[in-house]
N, C-alpha and C positions, 0 to 999 in steps of 0.2 A: 539217371535218377538217383538222388542221395538221401531222400527222406520222404516219407508218406504219413499223411494223417487222414484217417477215415472218420466221417461223421454220418450218422443216420438222420435223415430228415424226412418225416412223413414216410412214403413208400420209396424214397429215393436213397441211394447210398452216394455220398459225395466224397470223393478223394481229392485231398490237397497234396500235390506232388512237388517237392522241391528238387531242383536240377543241379548238376555240376557246373553249369554256366550261369547260375544266379537267377533263375526263373521260379516263380510259383504258379503252378498250373492247376486249375480246377477242373475235374472231370466228374460228371454226374452219371450215375448208372440207374436205370429204371428198374421196375420190380421183375421185368423179364431179362435183366442183366444186359440190356442193350445200352451202349454208351451214348450220351449226347455229345455234341461238339465240345472239345475242350476249350477252356478260356484261360488266358494268361493274365493273372492277377497282379503280378509284379515282375518287373524286368530290370535287372541291375545293369548298369551301364558297362560294367566290366565283367570279367568272368569268375568272380568270387562264388565259390560253391556254397549252396545252402547246407547248413550243419544238419545232423541226422534228426535231432529233436525238434519238433514243432508242437505248439500248444494252441488250443482253442481258448479264447478268453472266457474264463470261467464266470465272468459277471454277466456280460450282455450276449455271449455266444455269436457275435457279430464280427469278430476279428481273429485273425490267426497271427500268433507271434512266431516269427521265424528268425534265426541267427545266421549272419554271414560274418566273414572276418571283419572285425572292428565295428560291427554294427548289428543292432537289433531292429527289426522292422515290424511294425504293427500294421497288418494289411487287412482291409474290409473283406469279408467273404462275399459281399455283393454290393452293387451300387444301385440299389432300388429306387432311390429317390430321383435319379437322373431321368427316369422314364415318366413322361407327363401325360400319357393317355393309357387306356386299357390295352389297346393294340400294341403300343410300344412296349409296356410291361410284359405282354404275352411274348412278343417277338424276342425279348431277351432270352427266352427259353432258360430261365434260371430258377431251379426249384425253391430258392430262398425267397423269391419276390412273387408278390401277388397283389391284386387291385382291391383296395379297401375304401369304399365310399367314393372319394375323389382324388386318390393318390395311390402310387406304387409303393408298398412297404413290406417290411418283414411281418411274418405272421404274428409275432408276439406284440407287434405294435398296432395291430388291428383289434380295437376294443370291441368286446361283445355288446350287443348282438350283431354287429355289423359282419357281413359275410365277406371272406377272403378268397378271392377268385384267383387261382393259379393255373399253371400249364397242366395238362392232362398227365396221367401217369405213363403215357406213351410218348417217348422221346423222338419219335420219327415223323412227326407231323410238321408240314411247312407252313400251313395256313391255319388261322384260328377257326375259320368256318369252311367246311368242305361240303360238296354236294355231288349227288349221283342222279342220273335220269334213267328211268327204266320203262320199257314199253311193254304193255300187256301182250299175251300171246295172241289175242284177237286183233291187236293193233289199234283198238279203239281208245284206249286210256294210257295216260302217262303218269308215272309216279315221280315226283321230285323229292328226294330225301336230302335234308340238310342236317349236318351234324356239327355241334360245337365242341372243340377239342379243349375243354376247360374242366378244372376241378374245383369244387366249391366247398369250403369249410365254414361252418356257422351253426349257430343254434336256430331252432325252429324250422318250419317248413320253407321250401325253396320255391319261389315263384319262377315258372318257366313257361313262356308263351311264344308262339310264332305267328306272324301274319304274312301272307304272300299277296302281293299286288302287281298287276300289270297296268298298262295305260288305261284300261277300262274300269279298274277297280279290283275287288277280291278276285283271286285266280281260282282258289280251291272249291270243289264242290262239297256237299254236305256229308258224303261218304268218307272224307279224309279223317284218318285216326287222330285221337287227341295227342298232343305233345307229351313225350315222356323223355325227360332229361337223360342223355344230352342230345337227342335227336327228335326231329319232327318231320312229318311227311305231308305232302299236298298232292291230291289226285285231281287231274283235270282231263278234259277230252283232247285227243290228239289233233282235232280240228282247230284247236287254239294255237297251234304251233306252226307258223307260216313258214314258207321255204327260206325267207331271208332271216328267220330267227325271232326269238321272243325275249324282250327285256323284261325281267322279273326283279322286283325289290323285296327282299326278305327283312322284316323287322322282328328282331328277336329281343326279348327281355329275360335276363338272368338275375334274379334277385331285384336290386334297384338299378341295375345296369342295363342300358339300352344299346343294341347293336343294329346296324343296318348293313346289309350286303346287297350289291347290285349284281345280278347274274345275267349272262347272255346265253339262253337255251338255243341249242342248234339241233336240228334233225341229224342224228349220228350217221344215218345212211348217206347223208350228202357230203360228209367229209371223206373225200377220195383223193387219190393221187399217188405218185411214186412213194414207196414205204421209207420215207426219211425220218430222222429223229425229230425234225421240226414238225412234221405231219403227226406224228405220235404224240408230241407235247400238246398240239392244238387239240387232237381228240380227247385227250384225258383232261386237259383243262376245261373242256366242255362238258364234263361229267359222263362222257362215253367210256367204252371199254376198248382196249387195244389188245388184239390177239391175232397171231399168225399174219402179222404185218397188215391188218385191216381193222378199221374203225367200225365198231358196231354198238348196238344198244346194250346197256349194262344188264347183266343177269344178277340173280340174287347171290350166285356163287363167284361173282367177280372178285378179284383179289383188289386190296387197297394199297399196292405199293407205291411209294413216292414216284413222281413223274420221272425223275432223273434215272431211278432204277429201272422202271419198266421201258423206258425208251433208249437205254444205253446201248442195246444190241441192234437197233434198227439201222438199216443200210441206207446209204445215200443213193439217190436216183440220178446223180450228176456224175460226170466223168472227170474227176479232178485227180491229177497225179498226187499220190500220197506224199506229203512232206516228210523229209528225214532231217533230224536235228543232229549235227556233229558236235557243236560246242556253244556255250554261252560265255560271253566275256564281259564283265567278270562272273565267275560262278560262285564266288564267296564274297559276301558284302555285309554291311552293317544292317541291323534290323530296321534302320531308317529308310532303306530302300536305295535305289540307284537310278540316276538319269542317264539315258543314252547308252543303254546296254546294247551288245551286238550279238546276234544269233547267226551262226554259220550252219549251212547244210545244203541241202538240194531240194528242188521243187517247192520253193518257198514263194513262188510268183502269186499265188492265189490266197495266201494267208491273209486274213483280215484283222486278226488280233492273236494275242498270246495270252494263254490261260495259266495262272499260277495257282496251284491247289494244294492245300495242307493235308493233314491226315483225315482219314474217314470221311472224304468229300466235303469237309468243313473249310471255312474261310476262302471260298472261292473267289478269286479276284481276276479281272481281265484288263489288258492294256492294249491300246491301239498300236499300229505299227506304221512305219514309214521307211523311206530309202529302200524300197524293194529292189531287189535283184534276184535272179534265180538262186543265188547261192548265199545270200545274206539279207538281213533286215535290221532295223534299229527299233527299239521299244524301251519304255520306262518299266524298272522293276518296282512295284509298290512296297510301302513298308510292311513288315510282317513280324512274326514271333521268331525267336532264336530256334534254329533247327533247320532241317531240310525239307524242301517242298518240291513237287513235280511241276514241270513246265511242259506244255504241249502247244502245238500251233492250231488255231481254230480256222476252219474253211468255211465259205459261204453257206454250206448246207448244214452247218451247225456241229459237224464232226470235229473232234480235237484229236489229232494225230501227232505222231512223234513223240519223243520222250527224252527229257533231260532233267537235270537236278540242280537246283540252286540252294546254297546254304546260307542262312542268315547268322551273323555273328554279333559281337558286341558293338557297343557304340564307341566311336573314336573319342579320345580325350586329349586335351592340349594342356600340358602342365607348365610349359615354359617355352621361351624363345631365345635363341642365340644367334647373333648378339641381341641384346634388349634395347639397342638404339639404332637409329638410322638418320641419314641426311635428308633434307627437304626435298631435293630433286629425285629421290627414290632410286630404285634398282639396286638396292643392297640385298645380298643373298642372305636369307634368314632360314635357320634350321629350327624345325618345329619338334619340341619334345613331348612325348606323351605315349599312348598306347593305341593299337588297331588303327595306326595312321594310313595303312594301306587302303583303307575304305574312304578316305578323304577324296572328294572330287575338286574343290575349289577352295580358295581362301577369300575372305572378305574383310576390309577395313572399315570401320564405322565412318570415317571421313570420306571415303571414296566409293561412289556408287557401283562402280564396275567389279566384276569377280575377277580373281587372279589365278592364272593357271599355276598347278603345282607339279612337282616332279617327285616321284617316289623310287628310291633305288636302294637296294642292299639294306633295308630297314630304315632308311632315312628319307624324311620328307622336307623338302625346302622349296622356297619360292623367292621371287623378287619383290621388293616393296614398291608400292605405287607412290607417285609424288604427293607432297602436302604443300600446297602453294600459299605464298604470302605469309610466312612465318618469320619472326624475328626473335623468338624465344622458345624454349622447349615446350612441345605439346604432346599429350599422350593420345595414342590411337588404340582402340580396341580391336583386337584381332578375333575372327570367329572362322570356324571351319564350316564348309558347306558339304552336307552329306544327305544325299536325297532332296527332300524339300525342307530339311531341318538346317537351323543355323546353330552351331554350338560355340559358345564364347570360350576363349582361352582364359585360364586363371591368372595370367600375367599380361600386362600391356606393353606396347611398344612405344618408346619415346622418340619423337622427331626432334632433331636439333637443327639449327640453320646449317647450311652447306658449309663444308671445311673451308677455311680461309687461308689459302696459300699466298704468301706475300712477295717472295722474291727466291732467286736462286744464285748460286755461284758455281762456276765450271772449272775444274783444273785438269790439265792434261798430264797423264801418267803414261809415258811411252806412247803406244798406238791407241790407248783408251782415254776416255774422258770421264773423270769422276765429277758428278753433279750432286750438289747439296741443296735440297729445297727446304725453305723455311715455311713453317705453317704455324699458326697461332694454336696454342693448346686448347683442346676441347674435350668433351666427354664421349666421343664417338668411338674411341679405341680402334681407329682404322688399322688394318694390317697391310703388309707389303703386297699381299695378293690381291688386294682390293683397289690399288693404285696402279694406273697405267700413264706412263710418261713417255713423250716423244720429243726429241730434239728437232727443231726446225731450222733449215738453211734459208739462204735468200731465194733459191728456186722453189721454196715450198717443199722441199725434199724432207720426209720424216725418217727418223731412225729412232728405234725403240731404245729407250733407257731402262736397263734391267734392274729391277728393285734389288736392294741389298738389305738395309736395315732402317729402322726408325728409332731414333734416339729421342726420348721425352724429357721434358723438364716442366717446371711450373708454368711458364709463360710461353715458350716457343718450342716446337718439336722440329726436329731435323729428319727429313726424309732422304736417304742416300741411295743413289743409283749410279750405274756405269753404262756408257756407250762404248761398246767392244769393237776393237779392230777398225778404227776409222781415223788413220793418221792425218788426212787432210780435212777432217769435218770441223766446221766452225759453226757454233750454235748462235743463231740470233734470238731465238726465243724458245720457250719450252711449253708444250701443250700437255695439260694434265687432265685425265679423265678418271672420275670416281663415280661408278654407276651412270646415272644419267647427267651428272654434273661435269662440265668442262670448263677449263680455265686456261687462258694464254698468259704465261709469265714472261716478264723481261729480266734480264739480269740485274743483280744488285749494283748500284752505283755507289762510288766513293763519295762521302759527305765533304763539302768544302770546309776549309779551316775556319772561315767566317761564321759559319753555322755553329761550329763547336764553341766558338767564343760567345755567341749569343745565348747558347744553352747554359754555359758555365756562370754567366753573370748572375742569372737568377737564383742558380744553386748557392752561389756564395752569399747572396742576400738573405736566402732562406736560412743558411747555417747561422749567420750572424743573429738574425731575428731570433731563431730558436735558442741561442745561447743566452740571449737577454731574458726571453721568456722563462727559460729553465732557472735562471737566477731569481727572477721575480717570484716564481711559484715554488721556491725551495721549501718555504715555511709550511706549505700545504702538502708535504710529501706523504704524510701518513694517510690523510684522506684520499689523496690520488691513488695511493698504493691499494686502499681498501675498494676504491671504485673499479680499479684495474682487475682485481680479484673477482669483484662481482661480474664485470663484463666478460672475463674469461670463463666464468662459471656459466653465464648466460649463453655464450658461444658454444661451449661444449654441450650443454643441454640442448641447445638449438641444432647442433650437429646430430645429437642423438635423436632428436625428433625428426629431422629430416631423414636419417637413415631409417627410423621407424616407419616413415611412410613407404620406403622401398620394401621393407620387411613385412609390412602389415598385410598386404594381399596374400603372400605365401603363407603367413602365420594364420590367417583366417581360414585359408584352404586346409591347412594341416590341423587346425582346430576342429573344423567341421568333420574331417576325416577321422580324427582320433578321439572324439568324445565318446565314441561308441554308443551303446544304448543308453537312451535317456532314462534315468532310474525314477520313474514317476511312482509316487506312493499310490496305493490303490484308494478308492473313493472314501471308504469308511475311515482310513487313517488320515487322509487330508481333511475330510469333514470334522473329525474329532479334534484336530489340532486347531481348526478355526473356532469350533464350539467351546472347546476347553483349552485356551492357550497355555494355561498354567499346568496342565496335566493333572496329575493326582488319581486317587482311587476311584473317583466319580467317573472320569473319562475312561478309565480302564474296565469299569463294570459295565459301561454302555456299549462297548464294542464286543462283538461276537468273535470268538476264535475262528480260524479258517475252517475248522472241521464243522462248525456250527452254521456257516453261511447258507448251506443248502437245505438246513433243517428248520422248518417253522415250528417253533415251540409255542405250545398254547399257554398263554399266561394264566395264572391262578384267578380265583373268582374275585378276589379283592382288586387285583390290577385290571381285570376286565370291567368291573364297575366303575373304577376311576377313568379308565380310557373312554367309557361311554359318557361319563359326566363332563369331561373336558371337551367333548365333541358337541356340547351344547354351547352355542355362542354367547348367550346371555350369561350363563355361569362363568365361562372363561374370562370374558372382559371384566365381569365383576371381581372375579379372583384376582385379576392383575391389578385392577384399580385399587382394591382393598390392600393389597400388599405394598403398593407404591405409596400409599398414604401414611404408612407407618415410618416414623422418623428414625427408628433404629434399623430399618431395611435398607443396608448400605448398597452401593454400586456394585460390589462384587457379587452379592447375593442376587441382585436383579439380573446380572448377566448369567449367573448359574440357572436361575428359574427360566430365563429365555432359551437357553440351550437345551434344558431338560424338556421344555415344551417342544422344541424343534425336533428332538429325538422321538419323543412320544407321538407326534403327529407327522413324522416323516413319511408315513405310508398314505397320508391323505393331504398332499401339498395344496390341492385347491381350497380346502377348508383353511388350512394354516395362512394362505394368502388372504382369504377373506377376513379372517381374524386380524391380520397385521394391518390391512387397510383400514378397519375400524378403529384400531388402537391409534394409528397414525392421524386420522381425522380428529379423534379426541385430544391427541397431543397438540395439534395445531390450534385447538380451541382454548387450550389453557391459558390463563392470564399471564402466566410467567413467560409466555412466548409472544409478547408484545412486539418484540423486535424480529421480524420474520427472517432477516438475514442470518441469524444465529441458529436457526432451526436445523436439527440434525447434525450440528457441528461436532458434538461429542456423544459418548455413549453413556448417558445418564439415566436411561429408563429401560425397561423391559423391551418395549417395542423397538427402540434403537438397536439393541443387540440382536433382536429377532430379524431386523432388516438386514444386518450383516450377515447373519446365518443364511438367510433366504437368498441373498445375492450369491453366496458361495455355492449353495446347492444348484441354483439355476444357471450359473456361469461356469460350472465345472466342466462341461463339454467343450465350451469355447476356450477355456484355459488349456485343457489337455490337447485339443486338436489344433489350436492356432497359436496360442501365447506361450505354451510350454517350451517349444523348441527355442525361440529367440531369448527367452529368460534364461534357460539352461546355458545357451551359448554365451550370454553375457556374464554369468556367474563363472564359467570356465574361462572365459577371456580375462576377467579380473584376477582369478586365481593364478592363471598362467603369467600374467604381466607382474603380479606381486612377486611370484617366485623368482623372477629374473633379478630381483635385488634382495638384500639381506632383510631378514625378519628377526628381531630380537626374540629369543626363546622365552625370556622371562617376562618382559612387559608386553610381548607380541606386537610392538610397533614396527612398521615397515617403511622401508626406503621409497617404494613406489605406492603411494596412496592418494586417494582424492579428499581425505579428510585430515585437516591439520592436527586433530586431536591425537591421530594415530601415526604421526609422521616420526620416523626414526632420523632425527636431525644430527645424530652423533655417529653417522655411518663411517666405517673406515674402508680403505681399499679393499676390493673383492675381486675374485676372478671366477668366471664360469668353469665348470668341469664336467666331463662326461666319465661316468663310472660303468664298467662292465660287471654287471651284477650276476652272480651264479647262485642258484637255489640247491640246497642239499637235497638229494633224491635217495630214499632208502636209508639203509643203515650201514652200507658198505663204502661210504665216502664218495659215492658218485654225485656228479653235479649236472645241472641242466645246461642248455644252451645259454650264452650270455644274453642278458637283457640290458640294453643301453639306458641309463638313467641320468638325467641332467641334474646337477647339484651346484652349489657354491662352496668355495674353499672355507668360507666362514660359517658354513652350516654346522650346527651341533650334530652330535651322534643320533639323538632322537629325531631331528630334523631330517637327516638322511634316511632314516628308517621310514618316516612318513612318506617321503619322495618315492622310495623304492615300492612301498605298498600301492601308492597312486599310480605309478607307472605299470605296475602288474595288472591292476584292475582295468586301466585304460587300454592296455595291450590285448588282455585275454577276455574282457568283459565279465569277469567275476573275481571277488576278492581272494587274496592268498589265504591258505588255510590256517596260517599262524598269526594270531593278533600281534599288534605292535609290542605289547608289554611282554610277550614271551619269545621275542625275536632277539637273536644275538648275531652280530655282524663282525666280519674279519676282513682285513685287506692283505693282499699278497705283497710281501716285501723280501726280496732276495730268496725267492723259492718257498718261504714258509709264510703262514698266515698269522697276522697280528691282531688280537682282540681290540676292538673299538668300544670304549665305554664313555658314558657321560662325565664321570669323575673317576679319577684314580690318583695314584701317588704322584703322577706327573703334572697334575693340574695346577694352574696358577692360582695363587692366594693373594688377596688384597685385603689387608686388615683381617677381619674375621669372615670375609665373604670369598667364596671359592668361584673361580671362573670355569664355565662348562667347556669341555673339550670340543674342539672343531677338527675339521679335516686338516686345516692349515697347522694345527697343533700337533697333529700326528704325521705331518709332512706327507700326506697322501698325494701322489702325483695325478695329474690329469690322465684318464685312460686306465686308471688302476683297476685291477680286478678285486671285487669285493663279494665275499661269500655270506650267504644268509643261512643261519642255523636256527633250530628250535632249542630253547633252553631245556636240558634234560632233566634238571632237578628245580622245580619251582622254589621261589624263595620262601623262607619261613615267615618272613615279614608280610603282613597284609599289603604293604606298600611295594608294588612292583615297578613304580616310576618315581623319579625324583619329585615330579610334579604333584604326587600325592601328599607330600609333606605340606603341612599348613604354613610353615615358614619358609616355603620355597623361595619366594621372592626376596626374603631377607638374607638367605643363606647363600643364594647363588646369583651370578650375574653372566651375561653373555656379551652383548656388543655395547651395552650402555654402562659405563663406570658407575659404581655405587657412590652415594654421598658418604664420605667418610671423614671424621674430624682430623685436624692436622696431626694431632699426637697419635692417632691410630695408624698413620700411614707407614707402611714398612718399606714401600717403594716410592720415595718422594719424586723420583724422576718421571713417573707416570702421572701426568696432570690431566685434569678434566678439561675437555674442549670448551672454550668460551667463545661465543658468537654474538655479535651485535644483533639487536631485534631486526633491523633491516636485512641482515644476511639470512637470518632464519626465514623471513617472509620471501626473499628471493628464491631461496632453496625450495620452499614449499611449492611456491607458484610454478617453478620450472619443472620439478619433479612430477607434481600433480598434473601440469599441462601435458607432460609426456604420456602419463597414464591415460589422461582424457583422450588424447589423439589415438592412442592404441585401441581404446574401446569404443570410440565415437560411433562407429558404424553399427556396432551391436546395440548400443543404447538407442540410436535413432530407429533401428529396425524393431526394437521392442516396443517403443512408444507408438510407432505408426501401426503395428500390429494390433495394439490395444484399442486405439481410436480409429481403427480401419473399419470399413464396412464391406466385406466381401459380397460381391453381387448386389452392391447398393443396399444391403440389409444388415441391420444391427441385430445381435442376438435377441430373441423374442422377449426375454426377460427385461432388457434395457429399454426396448421400444414400450413395452406395456407399462413399466414403471415410470418412465419419463412422461407418458401421456397421462398417467394417474397424477402426477405432480402438477402438469399443465392444467388439468381439470380443477385440482384444488386451488390453484392460483386464480383461475377464472371465477370459480364459485365464491372466493373471498375477495374478488375485485381487485386483485394485485395487478397493477398495470406496469409495474417496474420489471423489465425483462431481467434485470441484474439479480433479482430476488429468485427468479426461476433458475438461472444459471447457477447460483450458489446452492439452491437445494439439490440440483442434479449432481453438482461437484461434491457436495457433502454425502450424497447417498452412494455414488458409485466410485469415483476415483479415490476419495479420502476414506471411505468406509471399506472398500474391497481391495482395489488395485495397489494401494500404498502398502497395505498389510501383506500382500503377496510379494511385492518388490522388496520389502525389508526383511521378509521371512521365506526365502526360498525353501527352507527345510519344511515348510508346511506342504509343499508341493512335491519335493524330491526326497529321496532317501539319501541325505547328505548332512554333514554337520557345518554349522556356520561359525567360522572363526572371527574373533574381534576385529582384525584388519578388514575382513570382508564385510563385516557389519558396518564398519565406519564408511566404506566406499558405497555400499548399497544405500545408506542414509543420505549421502550426498545426491546420488541418482534420484532417490524417491523425492527429495526436496525439489530437485529440477522438474521432475514430473508434476508435482502440485503447483509449482510456479507457473507451468504451462497452462493450468486452469484458472489461474488467479485473474481477477479483473483489474487489479491494482497495477499502475504503470510507475514503477520506480526506477530511477536513474541511478545506476550504481557507480561508484567511484573506486579509485585505487585503494582506499582505506577500508572498503567494505570486506567482510569475511571472505577468505579465498574460496571457501566452499560455494558461495554464491557467485563469484566471479567466473568460475571455471565454465559454466554453461550460459553466461549471460548473453553471449551473442546469438545463441540458438533459441532462446526463450521466446523472442518476438515471433519468430517463424512458427514455432510450436503453438503459440497462442492463436495464430491465424487458423491452423489446422484443427485446433480444438473447437473454435467457433464454427468452422465449416462442418465438423463432426456433429455437433449439437443441432445445427441447422438441418442436416442430412437425416439425422434421426427424427426430427420434428416433421419434415416433409415426407417421410416414408408413409405409405398407406397404413392406417391403423390396424392393429391385430385385434380380431374379434375375441369376445369373452370365450366363446366355444372353442376357438382355435388354441387360445392360451390355456384353457382349461385342459385340452387334450395334451398339450405340451407338458403341463404339470403331472397329468396321469402318468405319462411316459417316464418322467423323471422319478416318480414314486416307484413305478414298477421295476425300473432299471436296478434299484438298490434295496429292494424289499429284502427283509430277513438279514440285513447286515448289521442292524443295531439291536441291542438288547432293550427292547421297549419296557419290559417289565422292571429292569433295574431303574430306568429313567422315571418310570411312574412311582416306584418306591421312594426315591429320593425326592420327587415332587411332592408326595404326600407329607413328608417331614414339614415342609413349609405350610401345607394345608393345616396340619395338626397344630403347628406353633401359632398360626393366626386364625383359628377356626372361628372364633366369636366375631372377629372383625369381618370375615368373609360372609358369614350369616347376616350380620348387620348391613353389609353392602347389597346383599341380595334383597333384603327388605326394602332398602331405599330405592332399588331399581325396579321395584314391583314384580319380583320373579314369582312365578306361579308356586303354589304349595308343593306341587309333585317335584319340583327341582329341588326345593330345600329338604324334602323327605329323601331324595335320592343322595343328596349330600350326607345326610345323617346315616344313611344305609352303608355308605362307602366307609364312613368313620367306624361304624360298628364292625364291619368286615375286618379292617385293619387292626382294631382294637383286639379282635378275637384271635389274632395270630399269635403264635408263640414267639418269643424273643429270638429263638434260633432261626426263624424264617427270614430275619433281616440279613442273615449271614449268607 
């Protein structure tokens, strides 16, 4: 145990326990301090320990945040919604879950006056309904007592009734007492209980919930036999009492121990030899379980099954056995939680004897394969890299159905590859590990190549030995001498091994050299070669006839002559050909980079996912406020409550309360909106502000806000200016359009955070990572690797990647930390190096370094002393009046150098702590792009600005951008498909509800063109919400968006919107590169979008009551997070400015007198406030 978090929930105390092997365990303790069965909420695949501090989500109190190395995990405290019936909800035995109306939910999600039915305060019950039968002392009457083990929370009186029926009708007589929650009794004559037993149905009503239990009543005196645990269980299951190994009628003093406790000590009536367990192989395994485990012992003949039992009699599992002998048997070990469990052998009489221990460990992982290639015929020995590989049972290739046996020895796991038939080019195969009943994919794939091609051999005698040289076409298999077996064959088919010596490689032909030892009279007729399952018979190399040489030379001479003529003919085109050659060379180089990128991409993807750490989500109020008020400013600040205010509900003053009541009148609010929008001087910026202020003011009543939005949208559709329906909702030019943006953001926040957040963050990280692999100009912020031609660094110079060993100063005595490896480029400026150091620190440790960038000072170690690194110093290069920023190359910092990070001891007297604070920064300094300087200003005429033809720029852009596109393609595709995906065939409620609303509006307006509805939906959701998120990840995450990142995201966002477009445009080579990058993918994406819209349309409609409940929940989740009073005061400023116009609009709409009086009352209240109140 490494960490504990305790939470009080009603009468329960719930402990969340983090462990040293990466588990989060939930343990609930009842009011009598009896623990319920522990539940594992999270299980890491490896053994990373849980860090000491855990936190309960302060907003919804339904999630626990826990930290592991390089990872922050948000774990639900319960999965209530998974349980679909009252019985399933109760059986979960989770104090956080209860039944509300028709679903299993958290108590906070059960709206009053509904009753929330949860487990009882006693954690020891096994059944939701239990019963006992008691016989009176006279023997004439029987009392059947039924008890429901439930706890009910709710307002008002609780309905509780019981009705008992047998096949003849009502069972109980009139003397039966009235039901009193939680139990009820039925009195009936003992004559009604026949010898064969009595079937009784009990119908119970608790609140609005109906339960039905079928009971089989038995005469307790008739349950007799040898005192076995099975007989004891039969007795107690019949509602009777078990005492002194005899079944009898229940007395009022009978205990109510669980059956397994009362029957544990019962003896067997059969004479079985007690089994003894010596060992279980394996006794340590993965938490996925193990097939074909072996139990060794004695007296195992009569064992029927093996029982695996965790702590406190919880998680009991049983497995059948086979291959019995007296001393061994075989069984499967089921999956379980990390830790040790007890194992015993079950006999036919129900006793479980013998004792052994099995320990569950972590999941195996496969991180690599060596070698990463194999030949088509198979049987190449492959070493698997990873962790906990001793738990692996078999290996599976996706192209071959059969499982492959593995060998584990001395910490190494290896296997032989299966064949891959009928291939004539490289093919990849996914390799997976089989563990228990789980299949775990390796992070890297295996590439199958055609079998090696051995062409011929030559044999030379050297004394008593024969030296054989085998020729083989060059390939990518990297075969070693240990993998080749060669045998010399004589006429009598006698084989002699040729011992491998070396393999000499070249571009086209490899030479495999081996020797046949001590065979003076051995003549080789042929050579048999075996590589795995591949066998080849080779004949010796024959000398070529002279005629053949002549025939070969003649065409060569002809080719030389023709080539000379062509060279002379094309001499005048030398410059153009030279340029084309440079372009082709550039294309080939980038092509090679891209191909190599494919090889590296999978490992980089795994490293990226491993190293991104915790996703830095903004909390809801900061996310929402950035959507509502994208320009920021004091209005946004005033509408957000500080952290300390979140839990405190501040009562608004009288004026704000009056205004709040007023805007909750739909006639007034729609009149108010229409009055403002009719004013010519009321601009778009003010419309957006009013819409967001209304959103904040009505955030606590989302159903009403939705109702108002729908009415305003209907009015917008009726306006004469919207005679072209395809242009509807295309822009944000009205209050209701901004309101729709805000509404979508509120309703889709959960989907964004739970589903889309991770792929979006991984895409941002992947773009940042890929851009950092190439130079970024510090002044213009243009990058070599970009998707956007406007941000292309086309003047890049040669650069080299570097790895720096960064040391952080600790304390004041010159001590330093352990080195942190940081990747950089030799062309990086000093400030860029600082940024990469801070990013690497945050990625590694999950929190930022305690010294901000502008107070950092770095030095590098040279000849035993540390040299300061500065952006500009006396050694900086100067070009005209412009100074070049210093780089690592300028300081001649070598790869692997040690760099020390210090805090500036004396802050600068200047308010500028960075060169970038200078307003003329871009005019005074340059980095990678030479400044434009007049000829007479040049002090270094030998330094010329690089000039490129337009075609060269286009080629450079397309290849560099394509390389970046390839590197991030899987992240882009995953993000897109998550956005338009429908988990469990259901779109988020808000999307389904609003799309149905648009369909209904189209139908009511007799719009038969389906393209119009498609455009409405596209303008409402992807254009209005998702594009905003794609282009502005800083709205979702605590991060900064750089201009190069913004340029790349704009290209991706454009591709996203093109996927929703109905226009079919054929792109050519002269179209913008930004459009061409994803041109091949758009057609597939369009098909997926059309399927997505159809799936949403075909989904069963969501009822108004269901959606209203969803909106109530969203309001409740985020209550008290916004300063409603501040929003109302800002809103009143617009009301005051257009007061007469609003009154006129109310008159035109026939508003009641009371409403106009209420408006005047609000004005009077605000006018009476002193000016200081506005502050």
